[in-house]
C-alpha positions in Angstrom: 18.8 19.4 -9.1 16.8 16.6 -7.4 17.2 14.2 -10.4 21.0 14.6 -10.1 20.8 13.9 -6.4 18.9 10.7 -7.1 21.6 9.6 -9.5 24.3 10.2 -6.9 22.3 8.3 -4.3 21.9 5.3 -6.7 25.7 5.4 -7.4 26.5 5.5 -3.7 24.1 2.5 -3.1 25.8 0.6 -5.9 29.2 1.3 -4.4 28.0 0.2 -0.9 26.5 -3.0 -2.3 29.7 -4.0 -4.1 31.9 -3.0 -1.2 29.8 -5.0 1.2 29.7 -8.0 -1.1 33.5 -8.0 -1.6 34.1 -7.8 2.1 31.7 -10.4 3.1 31.5 -12.6 0.0 32.5 -15.8 1.9 29.6 -15.3 4.4 27.0 -15.5 1.6 25.3 -18.8 1.3 26.1 -20.9 -1.8 23.2 -23.3 -1.4 21.5 -21.8 -4.5 20.6 -23.8 -7.6 23.6 -22.3 -9.4 26.9 -23.1 -7.7 28.7 -20.6 -9.9 27.1 -17.7 -8.1 29.3 -15.4 -6.0 28.4 -13.0 -3.2 28.7 -10.2 -5.7 26.2 -11.8 -8.0 23.7 -12.2 -5.1 24.3 -8.5 -4.1 23.7 -7.5 -7.7 20.4 -9.3 -7.6 19.3 -7.0 -4.7 20.5 -3.9 -6.6 18.5 -5.0 -9.7 15.5 -5.6 -7.5 15.9 -2.1 -6.0 16.1 -0.5 -9.5 13.0 -2.4 -10.6 11.1 -1.3 -7.4 12.2 2.3 -7.8 11.1 2.4 -11.4 7.7 1.0 -10.4 7.4 3.4 -7.5 8.4 6.5 -9.4 6.1 5.9 -12.3 3.2 3.8 -11.1 2.7 5.0 -7.6 -0.3 7.4 -7.5 1.4 9.9 -5.1 4.7 9.8 -6.9 2.9 10.0 -10.2 1.6 13.4 -9.2 5.0 14.5 -7.9 6.9 13.4 -11.0 4.2 14.3 -13.5 6.5 16.4 -15.6 9.0 13.6 -15.9 6.3 11.0 -16.4 5.0 12.8 -19.5 8.4 11.9 -21.1 8.4 8.4 -19.7 7.8 5.7 -22.3 7.8 2.8 -20.0 11.0 1.4 -21.4 12.0 -0.4 -18.2 8.5 -1.7 -17.6 8.3 -2.9 -21.2 11.6 -4.7 -20.9 10.7 -6.2 -17.5 7.1 -7.3 -18.2 6.5 -7.3 -22.0 3.5 -9.6 -21.8 1.5 -7.1 -19.7 2.9 -3.8 -21.1 0.6 -1.4 -22.9 2.0 1.5 -24.9 -0.9 3.8 -24.0 -0.7 2.9 -20.3 2.8 1.8 -19.3 1.8 1.1 -15.7 -1.3 -0.9 -16.7 -2.7 -2.8 -13.7 0.4 -2.1 -11.6 -1.2 1.0 -9.9 -3.6 -1.0 -7.8 -2.4 -2.5 -4.5 -2.5 -6.1 -5.7 -1.1 -5.2 -9.2 1.8 -3.4 -7.5 2.4 -6.4 -5.2 2.3 -8.9 -8.1 4.8 -6.8 -10.1 7.1 -6.7 -7.1 7.0 -10.5 -6.6 6.8 -11.7 -10.2 9.0 -9.1 -12.1 11.3 -7.5 -9.5 11.5 -10.8 -7.5 12.7 -12.6 -10.6 16.1 -11.1 -9.9 16.4 -13.6 -7.1 15.6 -16.6 -9.3 19.2 -17.4 -10.4 21.5 -17.3 -7.4 19.1 -17.8 -4.6 17.4 -21.0 -3.5 13.6 -21.1 -3.0 13.9 -20.7 0.8 16.4 -17.9 0.6 14.2 -16.1 -2.1 11.1 -16.6 0.1 12.8 -14.9 3.1 14.1 -12.0 0.9 10.7 -11.5 -0.6 9.1 -11.5 2.8 11.4 -8.6 3.7 10.5 -6.7 0.6 6.8 -7.3 1.0 6.9 -6.1 4.6 8.5 -2.9 3.4 5.8 -2.6 0.7 3.1 -3.1 3.5 4.8 -0.5 5.7 4.8 2.0 2.8 1.2 1.2 2.1 0.2 1.7 5.8 1.9 5.0 5.8 0.0 6.2 2.7 -3.1 4.1 2.1 -4.0 6.3 -0.8 -0.7 5.6 -2.7 -2.4 3.0 -5.0 -5.1 3.6 -7.6 -7.6 1.5 -5.5 -6.6 3.3 -2.3 -5.3 -0.1 -1.0 -8.8 -1.6 -0.9 -7.7 -4.8 -2.6 -5.4 -5.5 0.3 -7.9 -4.3 2.8 -10.6 -6.6 1.5 -8.4 -9.7 1.2 -8.1 -9.8 -2.6 -4.3 -10.0 -2.3 -4.4 -12.8 0.3 -3.5 -15.6 -2.2 -0.3 -13.8 -3.1 0.5 -12.8 0.5 -0.1 -16.4 1.7 2.8 -17.5 -0.6 5.1 -15.8 1.9 3.2 -15.5 5.1 1.1 -17.8 7.3 -2.7 -17.2 7.7 -2.3 -15.3 11.0 0.3 -12.9 9.4 -1.9 -12.4 6.4 -4.8 -11.4 8.7 -2.5 -9.0 10.5 -1.5 -7.4 7.2 -5.1 -6.9 6.1 -5.9 -5.5 9.5 -3.0 -3.0 9.4 -4.0 -1.8 5.9 -7.7 -1.6 6.9 -6.8 0.5 9.9 -4.6 2.8 7.7 -7.5 3.1 5.3 -9.9 4.1 8.0 -7.5 6.7 9.4 -7.0 8.1 6.0 -10.5 8.1 4.5 -13.1 7.6 7.2 -11.6 10.1 9.6 -11.4 12.6 6.8 -15.1 12.0 6.0 -16.1 12.5 9.7 -14.0 15.7 9.9 -15.7 17.0 6.7 -19.1 16.3 8.1 -18.3 18.2 11.3 
């Protein structure tokens, strides 16, 4: 069963994170705002971020939504409700999180909050840059993964959020990458259809 495989994969990831954090705990920076944080606590923040991201991806990603539709019918949005109670809607658990900017905002504000206790601002910023780069890579691979087909990123509507972590040149590159992916996915298909 694929669901059982995912559980084993998550348990393995948890084991690797804790093993890594125990072996290299002294190497972790302690310049956070909370001096009582250990390497294990920092590693746990990454694991919690991954759980948050996976939950968002599995239930609010347009492509995954179709793939997991049978499971999604049973989904009540418990994790999303606990993570973001102010924006949660019973009749639409994903709410605005299915557009490209909504998804990005959830990653930064809700999932990224995991890095708010044991990580300093600079460290959190670098970690979030990494996660946002991964989000952009996933978006470039499948421009249609979001409800808006990634047009919010393409047209620069996410630029204020992106500019919190990237300089202007990098933000322009990101929008260009997504625009190119959008063209490959949609405009090429339209031309092939017309031929």
